[in-house]
N, C-alpha and C positions, 0 to 999 in steps of 0.2 A: 918097689917090688913089681915084677912083671905079673900081669893078670890081676892086680889088686884093684878093687873098685874104688874110684876116686871121685866122690860126689861133688867136690868143689870144682872139678873140671867138667863133668857131664851135666850138672844141674845148677850151674852158677846163676842162671836166670830165674830160678824158682824163688817164690816168696819164702821168707824165714818161717820156720816151724812147719814146713810142708815136707812130707815124706813121699817120695815117688819110688815105687817098686819097679825096677827096670823090666821091660817087656810085658807090662800089664797095662790095663786101662783104668786103674784105680788110684786115687790120691786120697790121703788122709791128712787133714789140715786141722791144727789146733786153733780154735777161735775163742773169743770171750764166752761164747755160749756152749762150749764143749767141743768134742771132736766132730768134724764134718767129713763124711765120706762122699767122694765125687767119682763119677764114672762117665766115660765118654762112649760107653757101650749102648747103642740105641735100642738093643733088644729089650730093655727094661721099660720102654715107653717114653723115655725122655732122653735128651741130649744136652750136655753142657756146651755152652757157646761163649766165645769171647765177646767183648763189647763190639768189636769190628764185625764179627759174624752176626751178632744180633742186629746191628744197623743194616747189614746187607739183607737179612731176612725181612726187616721192616720195609725196605725199599723194593722188595721183590713183588712178583705178581700174585702170590698166594696171600690171602688175608691172614693176618696174625694179630691176636689180641694180647696186649701187654697187661699183665697183672702185677701190680706193685703192692706187696703185702706189708709195707711199712705203715706206721701209724699215720692218721690224717695230718697231724702237725708236721711230720717229716715230708709227706707228700706235697704239702702246700709250699714248702721251701724250695722245691724243685723236683721234677720227675721227667721220665722219658716222654716225649711228645705223644699224646693220644692214650696214655696209660689209664687204666681203671684202678682205683684204689680199693683194695679189699684187705683190710687190716687183719693180719694174723692174730693180733691180740683181741679182736672183737669176739665176744662169745658166740655170735652168729656166723663166724667165719665159714664153717663147714656147710651150713645152710645156704650161704651166699654162693658157694661154689656149686652146690647141687642144682642151682637155678641156671647155671651157664650151659650152653650147648656143648656136647661132647664131640661134635664133628668139626670143630674149629681148632686151629693151631694156637697155642698159647706160649708166651714168653713170660716166665715168672722170675721175679727178683725182689730183693729187699735192699738194705743199705750195704751189707758186706757178705751176704751169703748164708748166714745162720738161720734166720727165720724162713727164707725161701727154700732152704734145704728141707725144713720141717713141713712147709706148705706143699712141697713137691710130693712128699709121702702121702699127704691127704688127697691131693689131686689123683695120684695113681690108684689109691685105694677106692676112689669114687668112680674109676673107670675111664679117666682121661688118658688118651694114648698118644697124643701128638703134642708133647710138651717140650719146650726148650727152656733151659735153666741158665741164668746168668750168675755163676757162682761168685764173681767179683762184685756183684750188686751194682747199685746206683753209684757207689763210690768209684768202681771201675769204669762205669759209663762216663762219669764226669771227668775222671783222670784221662780218659781217651780223647777228651775234647769234643764229645758228641753233643748234639743239640739237646737243650734242656728247656722245659716249660715250667712256669711257676703259676701257683694259684691253687684254690681249693678243689677237692674232687667234685666231679659233676654228678 
């Protein structure tokens, strides 16, 4: 049919269970932790980035602090080089974030995007305004073949 939307042609590269609404900047993804809404609209104080974009930011001139919100056990098995472990499951999570400077840029991630999406909401509510989010998480970082450090949080 002419003019019929054919997602298998236009969105063949997208992950399964991901809905992209054409001509918008919003993605809704079904995860094990529920629905995750992602936006590349930077007016909200954050920007989603790919693993390659995150690596580029880390190698750039501007300082960028990586916040890994996975559990310490997950962090110890491998993490983005130089990352700080601030576990989302820790009861003191919000307090840990309150102690961070707000004039610094942050890259936040977890294993696959669920916890970091929730952590992102906390960061924004606390007034952080220059935040990059890695929605594919450490899983995406590793699959992209990027550098990985191992060991316990410092």
